[in-house]
Backbone as CSV, one residue per row, in Angstrom:
resi,resn,N_x,N_y,N_z,CA_x,CA_y,CA_z,C_x,C_y,C_z
1,MET,181.932,179.089,-52.143,180.984,179.273,-51.071,180.664,177.953,-50.378
2,LYS,180.589,176.882,-51.165,180.287,175.573,-50.613,181.392,175.129,-49.660
3,ILE,182.642,175.378,-50.018,183.778,175.013,-49.164,183.720,175.804,-47.863
4,PHE,183.353,177.074,-47.943,183.244,177.911,-46.746,182.185,177.350,-45.786
5,LYS,181.045,176.918,-46.315,179.982,176.348,-45.495,180.452,175.046,-44.838
6,GLN,181.190,174.233,-45.583,181.700,172.981,-45.028,182.703,173.258,-43.908
7,LEU,183.583,174.213,-44.130,184.553,174.565,-43.104,183.858,175.142,-41.867
8,SER,182.842,175.957,-42.081,182.081,176.516,-40.959,181.417,175.415,-40.161
9,PHE,180.839,174.445,-40.866,180.189,173.321,-40.196,181.199,172.524,-39.380
10,ILE,182.356,172.249,-39.934,183.413,171.504,-39.224,183.873,172.278,-37.996
11,ALA,184.056,173.579,-38.156,184.471,174.410,-37.019,183.418,174.382,-35.921
12,MET,182.129,174.465,-36.288,181.057,174.408,-35.292,181.047,173.066,-34.574
13,MET,181.293,171.987,-35.275,181.317,170.650,-34.669,182.477,170.529,-33.683
14,ILE,183.619,171.096,-34.044,184.775,171.058,-33.146,184.483,171.846,-31.879
15,VAL,183.927,173.036,-32.009,183.586,173.862,-30.843,182.552,173.146,-29.983
16,ALA,181.541,172.547,-30.605,180.510,171.826,-29.854,181.121,170.641,-29.132
17,SER,182.041,169.952,-29.794,182.706,168.797,-29.189,183.511,169.209,-27.964
18,ILE,184.219,170.331,-28.066,185.024,170.819,-26.946,184.126,171.192,-25.777
19,SER,183.022,171.873,-26.031,182.153,172.284,-24.931,181.464,171.095,-24.295
20,VAL,181.132,170.047,-25.073,180.528,168.844,-24.498,181.552,168.125,-23.622
21,GLN,182.797,168.024,-24.085,183.821,167.335,-23.320,184.122,168.055,-22.012
22,ALA,184.050,169.359,-21.994,184.389,170.124,-20.808,183.234,170.176,-19.815
23,ARG,182.070,169.720,-20.189,180.892,169.792,-19.346,181.000,168.813,-18.184
24,ASP,180.663,169.289,-16.995,180.662,168.464,-15.786,179.486,168.916,-14.923
25,ARG,178.297,168.445,-15.290,177.068,168.921,-14.644,177.028,168.686,-13.140
26,ASP,177.574,167.559,-12.667,177.481,167.284,-11.228,178.663,167.819,-10.430
27,GLY,179.663,168.385,-11.116,180.780,169.026,-10.426,181.697,168.086,-9.678
28,ASP,181.751,166.817,-10.102,182.596,165.853,-9.394,184.007,165.755,-9.961
29,GLY,184.299,166.540,-11.001,185.630,166.528,-11.587,185.781,165.543,-12.727
30,VAL,184.747,164.759,-13.023,184.785,163.811,-14.133,183.896,164.374,-15.242
31,PRO,184.467,164.652,-16.431,183.667,165.221,-17.520,182.478,164.320,-17.860
32,ASP,181.364,164.934,-18.212,180.141,164.185,-18.491,180.347,163.075,-19.516
33,ASP,181.191,163.305,-20.527,181.376,162.277,-21.552,182.123,161.053,-21.029
34,LYS,182.717,161.145,-19.837,183.403,160.012,-19.213,182.728,159.602,-17.903
35,ASP,181.648,160.299,-17.538,180.981,160.114,-16.248,179.814,159.150,-16.397
36,ALA,179.878,158.002,-15.727,178.793,157.030,-15.766,177.588,157.511,-14.958
37,CYS,177.793,158.499,-14.093,176.715,159.071,-13.272,176.789,160.594,-13.363
38,PRO,176.484,161.175,-14.548,176.703,162.608,-14.742,175.792,163.522,-13.923
39,LYS,174.721,162.970,-13.335,173.814,163.793,-12.544,173.926,163.518,-11.048
40,GLN,174.860,162.640,-10.650,175.028,162.287,-9.243,176.394,162.732,-8.763
41,ALA,176.420,163.782,-7.971,177.676,164.211,-7.376,177.797,163.566,-6.013
42,GLY,178.993,163.234,-5.646,179.233,162.703,-4.317,180.551,163.234,-3.805
43,ALA,180.702,163.278,-2.483,181.956,163.747,-1.906,183.092,162.833,-2.320
44,VAL,182.796,161.554,-2.488,183.789,160.581,-2.906,183.243,159.883,-4.135
45,THR,184.008,159.911,-5.224,183.560,159.254,-6.445,184.595,158.251,-6.906
46,ASN,184.126,157.249,-7.631,185.028,156.308,-8.274,185.579,156.977,-9.531
47,ALA,186.522,156.338,-10.179,187.119,156.898,-11.390,186.081,157.062,-12.498
48,ASN,184.952,156.315,-12.422,183.924,156.429,-13.456,182.944,157.559,-13.180
49,GLY,183.122,158.307,-12.083,182.278,159.450,-11.777,181.077,159.144,-10.914
50,CYS,180.892,157.892,-10.547,179.760,157.533,-9.700,180.163,157.615,-8.229
51,PRO,179.183,157.942,-7.370,179.500,157.968,-5.942,180.037,156.612,-5.488
52,SER,181.009,156.641,-4.627,181.614,155.418,-4.132,180.636,154.675,-3.243
53,ALA,180.727,153.371,-3.270,179.893,152.550,-2.396,180.395,152.620,-0.960
54,HIS,181.569,153.194,-0.775,182.157,153.278,0.550,181.911,154.641,1.164
55,ALA,181.591,154.628,2.428,181.311,155.877,3.146,182.588,156.687,3.309
56,ASP,182.393,157.993,3.534,183.543,158.866,3.759,184.412,158.370,4.905
57,SER,183.798,157.751,5.907,184.582,157.256,7.045,185.547,156.161,6.623
58,GLU,185.265,155.492,5.521,186.134,154.429,5.031,187.249,154.964,4.133
59,ARG,187.313,156.281,3.973,188.382,156.883,3.176,189.710,156.820,3.908
60,VAL,189.688,156.544,5.208,190.910,156.516,6.002,191.187,155.082,6.440
61,LEU,192.365,154.604,6.084,192.829,153.294,6.543,193.907,153.537,7.589
62,THR,193.770,152.900,8.737,194.773,153.040,9.792,195.503,151.715,9.967
63,LEU,196.816,151.776,9.873,197.672,150.608,10.088,198.455,150.836,11.379
64,ARG,198.434,149.871,12.303,199.116,149.976,13.599,200.474,149.267,13.537
65,PHE,201.417,149.775,14.315,202.782,149.234,14.330,203.213,148.913,15.760
66,ASP,204.111,147.955,15.879,204.729,147.665,17.176,205.756,148.750,17.481
67,THR,206.151,148.836,18.730,207.135,149.830,19.164,208.408,149.719,18.335
68,GLY,208.845,150.830,17.783,210.102,150.888,17.043,210.071,150.243,15.670
69,LYS,208.935,149.747,15.216,208.841,149.043,13.930,208.254,149.954,12.858
70,TRP,208.655,149.711,11.626,208.127,150.455,10.485,207.810,149.542,9.306
71,GLN,208.269,148.297,9.340,208.010,147.380,8.231,206.573,146.869,8.308
72,LEU,205.963,146.753,7.143,204.598,146.235,7.077,204.587,144.719,7.200
73,THR,203.621,144.198,7.922,203.439,142.753,8.016,202.646,142.279,6.803
74,SER,202.614,140.985,6.582,201.845,140.451,5.450,200.354,140.748,5.631
75,LYS,199.859,140.732,6.850,198.453,141.062,7.115,198.168,142.528,6.768
76,GLN,199.093,143.433,7.116,198.919,144.847,6.778,198.933,145.059,5.264
77,ILE,199.802,144.345,4.575,199.861,144.447,3.112,198.560,143.945,2.498
78,GLU,198.014,142.872,3.038,196.734,142.340,2.563,195.607,143.362,2.775
79,THR,195.577,143.970,3.946,194.567,144.983,4.257,194.716,146.186,3.337
80,LEU,195.947,146.647,3.136,196.220,147.789,2.263,195.818,147.478,0.821
81,THR,196.098,146.271,0.369,195.761,145.844,-0.987,194.256,145.897,-1.216
82,GLU,193.496,145.367,-0.273,192.041,145.369,-0.400,191.493,146.799,-0.376
83,TRP,191.998,147.608,0.557,191.514,148.983,0.701,191.811,149.818,-0.543
84,VAL,193.036,149.727,-1.056,193.413,150.572,-2.196,192.639,150.185,-3.451
85,GLY,192.133,148.968,-3.517,191.301,148.567,-4.647,190.041,149.409,-4.763
86,TYR,189.489,149.843,-3.633,188.307,150.693,-3.640,188.642,152.142,-3.989
87,TRP,189.866,152.546,-3.745,190.237,153.954,-3.881,191.248,154.172,-5.002
88,HIS,191.354,153.224,-5.907,192.288,153.350,-7.030,191.974,154.613,-7.822
89,GLY,193.001,155.374,-8.130,192.837,156.597,-8.902,192.670,157.833,-8.052
90,HIS,192.603,157.681,-6.744,192.470,158.825,-5.848,193.845,159.280,-5.370
91,GLN,193.927,160.522,-4.995,195.121,161.018,-4.321,195.182,160.339,-2.960
92,LEU,196.362,159.896,-2.530,196.518,159.233,-1.237,197.475,160.043,-0.373
93,LEU,197.012,160.404,0.800,197.827,161.097,1.783,198.240,160.065,2.820
94,VAL,199.547,159.865,2.980,200.081,158.869,3.904,200.727,159.611,5.068
95,LYS,200.139,159.437,6.268,200.590,160.178,7.449,201.142,159.208,8.492
96,GLY,202.438,159.362,8.804,203.082,158.514,9.795,203.049,159.149,11.178
97,HIS,202.804,158.330,12.201,202.698,158.796,13.589,203.481,157.869,14.522
98,THR,203.772,158.372,15.713,204.385,157.557,16.766,203.689,157.855,18.088
99,ASP,204.001,157.034,19.079,203.538,157.345,20.426,204.499,158.376,21.028
100,PRO,204.168,158.942,22.177,205.000,160.022,22.722,206.292,159.570,23.408
101,ARG,206.463,158.272,23.561,207.685,157.801,24.225,208.902,158.039,23.341
102,GLY,210.019,158.292,23.935,211.256,158.467,23.190,211.519,159.907,22.810
103,ASP,212.648,160.087,22.187,213.120,161.391,21.728,212.269,161.858,20.542
104,SER,211.888,163.133,20.532,211.003,163.628,19.464,211.669,163.572,18.091
105,GLU,212.968,163.756,18.030,213.676,163.668,16.753,213.656,162.234,16.222
106,GLN,213.858,161.267,17.110,213.799,159.855,16.714,212.368,159.474,16.317
107,ASN,211.385,160.016,17.030,209.993,159.727,16.699,209.635,160.268,15.315
108,LEU,210.132,161.432,14.990,209.875,161.994,13.671,210.480,161.102,12.582
109,ALA,211.704,160.637,12.809,212.358,159.746,11.844,211.599,158.421,11.724
110,LEU,211.114,157.887,12.852,210.362,156.634,12.828,209.030,156.822,12.088
111,SER,208.357,157.936,12.325,207.095,158.176,11.619,207.339,158.328,10.115
112,GLN,208.467,158.919,9.745,208.833,159.039,8.320,209.079,157.654,7.727
113,ALA,209.785,156.799,8.466,210.058,155.441,7.991,208.761,154.652,7.814
114,ARG,207.832,154.817,8.739,206.545,154.123,8.628,205.772,154.603,7.399
115,ALA,205.695,155.902,7.224,204.972,156.454,6.078,205.647,156.043,4.769
116,ASN,206.971,156.083,4.729,207.704,155.675,3.528,207.476,154.204,3.207
117,SER,207.423,153.364,4.237,207.191,151.940,4.039,205.842,151.697,3.370
118,VAL,204.826,152.418,3.816,203.498,152.291,3.209,203.519,152.835,1.783
119,ALA,204.135,153.989,1.579,204.196,154.589,0.244,204.942,153.679,-0.737
120,GLU,206.035,153.083,-0.291,206.789,152.163,-1.156,205.956,150.937,-1.505
121,THR,205.205,150.432,-0.549,204.338,149.283,-0.818,203.262,149.663,-1.831
122,LEU,202.708,150.847,-1.676,201.692,151.314,-2.623,202.250,151.409,-4.037
123,THR,203.459,151.934,-4.179,204.012,152.123,-5.524,204.615,150.835,-6.085
124,LEU,205.418,150.150,-5.299,206.157,149.000,-5.822,205.329,147.725,-5.913
125,ARG,204.447,147.491,-4.950,203.677,146.243,-4.934,202.266,146.417,-5.480
126,LEU,201.701,147.610,-5.307,200.292,147.796,-5.656,200.102,148.709,-6.864
127,SER,201.194,149.108,-7.485,201.188,149.868,-8.739,200.424,151.192,-8.672
128,VAL,200.476,151.862,-7.541,199.904,153.192,-7.433,200.949,154.178,-7.956
129,ALA,200.537,155.073,-8.814,201.466,156.058,-9.391,202.031,156.942,-8.274
130,PRO,203.344,157.128,-8.241,203.962,157.949,-7.184,203.407,159.361,-7.099
131,ASN,202.978,159.925,-8.224,202.445,161.292,-8.189,201.075,161.375,-7.512
132,LEU,200.474,160.241,-7.181,199.200,160.227,-6.461,199.396,160.106,-4.945
133,ILE,200.653,160.029,-4.508,200.937,159.800,-3.088,201.676,160.992,-2.498
134,THR,201.194,161.452,-1.354,201.865,162.490,-0.579,202.161,161.906,0.792
135,VAL,203.393,162.069,1.257,203.820,161.487,2.537,204.105,162.598,3.543
136,HIS,203.583,162.410,4.763,203.860,163.343,5.865,204.301,162.558,7.091
137,ALA,205.381,162.997,7.696,205.846,162.433,8.970,205.431,163.395,10.071
138,LEU,204.648,162.901,11.028,204.122,163.764,12.071,204.671,163.428,13.455
139,GLY,205.443,162.350,13.536,206.016,161.983,14.836,204.939,161.827,15.887
140,GLU,205.163,162.446,17.037,204.231,162.364,18.166,203.317,163.575,18.237
141,SER,203.326,164.419,17.219,202.649,165.723,17.278,201.126,165.668,17.256
142,THR,200.549,164.601,16.759,199.090,164.524,16.669,198.562,163.227,17.278
143,PRO,198.618,163.130,18.601,198.136,161.903,19.245,196.615,161.804,19.192
144,LEU,196.132,160.570,19.220,194.697,160.347,19.316,194.255,160.639,20.746
145,PRO,193.008,161.030,20.934,192.533,161.266,22.303,192.592,159.963,23.098
146,GLY,193.010,160.066,24.305,193.095,158.885,25.152,193.926,159.165,26.378
147,GLY,194.257,158.117,27.054,195.006,158.255,28.290,196.500,158.219,28.072
148,ASP,197.180,158.144,29.171,198.641,158.069,29.178,199.034,156.661,29.611
149,ASP,198.673,155.679,28.762,198.922,154.280,29.113,199.371,153.506,27.882
150,ASP,199.690,152.226,28.083,200.186,151.394,26.985,199.169,151.259,25.850
151,ALA,197.880,151.136,26.196,196.847,150.989,25.165,196.775,152.239,24.283
152,SER,196.856,153.406,24.896,196.839,154.659,24.124,198.084,154.783,23.268
153,ASP,199.230,154.405,23.819,200.468,154.439,23.039,200.367,153.535,21.815
154,ALA,199.793,152.339,21.998,199.650,151.394,20.882,198.757,151.977,19.781
155,MET,197.722,152.709,20.171,196.817,153.317,19.179,197.523,154.421,18.383
156,ASN,198.519,155.065,18.980,199.224,156.175,18.318,200.357,155.723,17.410
157,ARG,200.791,154.483,17.510,201.834,153.958,16.608,201.137,153.514,15.323
158,ARG,200.957,154.474,14.413,200.093,154.221,13.273,200.545,154.973,12.022
159,VAL,200.009,154.503,10.904,200.040,155.244,9.644,198.598,155.330,9.189
160,GLU,198.185,156.527,8.835,196.859,156.742,8.271,197.018,157.024,6.781
161,VAL,196.260,156.289,5.978,196.243,156.506,4.536,194.866,157.076,4.211
162,VAL,194.852,158.275,3.655,193.602,158.985,3.385,193.404,159.098,1.885
163,ALA,192.261,158.598,1.399,191.922,158.710,-0.020,191.213,160.032,-0.255
164,GLN,191.739,160.786,-1.202,191.157,162.077,-1.551,190.817,162.048,-3.031
165,PRO,189.599,162.467,-3.402,189.231,162.422,-4.820,190.121,163.329,-5.660
166,ILE,190.389,162.890,-6.861,191.126,163.702,-7.817,190.143,164.666,-8.460
167,VAL,190.500,165.913,-8.494,189.670,166.907,-9.170,190.349,167.221,-10.494
168,LEU,189.665,166.874,-11.565,190.206,167.126,-12.888,190.018,168.589,-13.242
169,GLN,191.046,169.188,-13.751,190.949,170.573,-14.199,190.997,170.557,-15.718
170,LEU,189.893,170.935,-16.301,189.809,170.947,-17.743,190.291,172.283,-18.274
171,THR,191.150,172.209,-19.252,191.636,173.434,-19.873,191.322,173.363,-21.354
172,GLN,191.100,174.501,-21.918,190.788,174.577,-23.334,191.999,175.153,-24.053
173,GLY,192.473,174.430,-25.048,193.649,174.876,-25.793,193.318,175.974,-26.775
174,ASP,194.348,176.560,-27.314,194.151,177.638,-28.297,193.690,177.070,-29.629
């Protein structure tokens, strides 16, 4: 009987441990036992579960390119390095764009090259896990509002990197 009581107690502790680990009171995707801010939910959280010090508007980094170029400059790499430090551990959506000049097929390929260049820099130089990066080539399909002039074209030759919080899905094993 004593062994049965001990086994029951151990089983209860295991069940209690599992339910505590799966608890996420603020719904930010970080379990309470790993959440430094278990009662503070935010649209954007750091890996420790606390709201980010950066506003949602800072979740998007825009890098501009010269006509026909896709390689990152050292200044762009520096900017990307600083930005990704704030968003480490988040899903990153990398969207390549072009201005409307030129053939749409070539623009799509150029936007892909720009997005790939940023994604490669993120993985190879900044050690971001490839499974955290999604790349989209949009070509000229989503221009920014503006005129039909050189300044507007320059604004559209861009890559946008969007930080999206990781939502942890907790599963309970058998």
